[in-house]
Structures are given as C-alpha cells and as structure tokens.
N, C-alpha and C positions, 0 to 999 in steps of 0.2 A: 620509321623509315630513316630519318636523319641519324638516330642512334646506331642503327645497323650499319649504315654507310661509314660512320665514324669508327666503329669497331673493325670493320673490314679494312679500312685504311691503316688503323693502328697495327693490326696483325701483319699486314703487308710490310709496313715500315720496320717493325721489330725484326721480322725475318731478314730484311735487306741489311739492317745494321749488323745483326749477328753474322750473317754470311760474309759481309765485308771485313769485320773485325777478326773473326775466327778463321775464315777460309780464303780470304782475299778474292771473293767472288762478288759480282754485282747483284746477285739475288740468290735466295736459297734454292739449291738445285743438287740433286744427287745424280752423279754421272756414272754410268756403267762403262768402264774402260775396256774390259776384255769380254766382248759379247759371246765369244766361243768358250770362255772359261769363267763362268759366273761364280762369284764368291757367295758365301752364305748371306752376306749383307745385300748383294745384288738380287739374289733370289727372294729375300724378304721384301725388298722394295717393290719388285715386280708383283709379288703377291698382294702387298698392301694397296698398290694402285689399282689392281684388278678388283679388289674388294670394295674400294671406294667407288669405282665405276659401276659396280653391281648394286650399290646402295647399302652395303654392309659396313656402314661407317663405324658404329660402336664396336663391332667385332674386329675391324681393322685396327682401331685404336687400342683395344685390349691386346691384340697380337703384337703391336708395336711395343707396348709396355712390357710384355713377357720377354722380349728380346733385348731391351735396353741394358747397356753395360756402361757405367760411367768411366771405365778405364779405356774405352774405345771411342775416341773423339769423333771418328767418322759416323758413329751411330747418332750423334747429335746432328750431324749434317743430314743424315737420312731423315731424322725426326723433323727437322726444319723444313725439308722438302715435302714431307708428308703433310704437315700443317699448311704449307703454302699451297699445295695442290688442293687440299680440302677447302681452303679459303676461296678458291676460284669457282666453286659451285655456287649457284644462286640460292637465295634464301628459300625459295619454293622447294628445291631439291633437298636441301638440308632438312627442312621441316617435314617433307614427305618421308624422310628416313629417320625421324625422331632425333634430330640433331639441330644445334643452333650455332650461330656465330659466337655467342657467349661461350659455348663449350669449346670452340676452337681456341679462343683466347685463354681459357682456363687450362686447356691441354698444353698450349705453348708455354704458359707460365710454369706448369708442373714439370715439363721436360727440361726447361732451362734450369730450374731449381735442382732437379735430379743431377745435373751436371755441374752444380755449384755456381750457377750464374743467377744472380738475383738483381732485379731492378724494379722500380715502381712504374706502373702503367699509367 
C-alpha cells in the first residue's frame, strides 16, 4: 500500500515538474482550444480518454504510442495528460483492467525518453 502511494505521488510530481518546465503549466493538462474545429491531436485525446473510461487501458496506451511523434512537442503534452489522467484511477480500477501503477510509471518513463528527456526516478 505504501509503495503504491509513493509511486502515485512520484508520477504526479514528475508530471507537474515536466508541465511547468516544458509548457509553463501548473499540472499536466491537454487543453482543447477550438471545440468546433478539433485537430487530429484533439480527436486523439478525446478517443484516449474515452478508452480509459471504458477500461481499455492497454489499448489506449498502444494507440497513444502509434501516434507519438517526437517532432511534435504538443504530443508530449498530450501524453503527460494521458498518464496524469490514468494515474487518477484507483488501484482497484487499474487492477480490474489488467494495469498497474508501476506500468504508469514505466509508460511515463518511456514517453519522456522518446522525446529525449531522461531523468532518474
């Protein structure tokens, strides 16, 4: 239990630090600016959040990785928001959908590394 809480807080803090350093935001958040004119990234984010809410966590993560492009920094912002949202689910929900807090941490590490950002956890 303590280990899971520690991981949860670590994931949260890493997201906050990256959001502040890279995007000048207080927390990792993907904002849809033009609701009437959704970009491809906006549509992807909506799809990913829907999948998370439906419990299709692994499928959502796979979909995220299919679309990642290291030359588009806003995709890192989207990925950080994705993992932040995923981190908000409780352990029971994650476990019920064959996912773990450890996998969130690993996914966040993988995404940041993909964008050339490496740090020790």
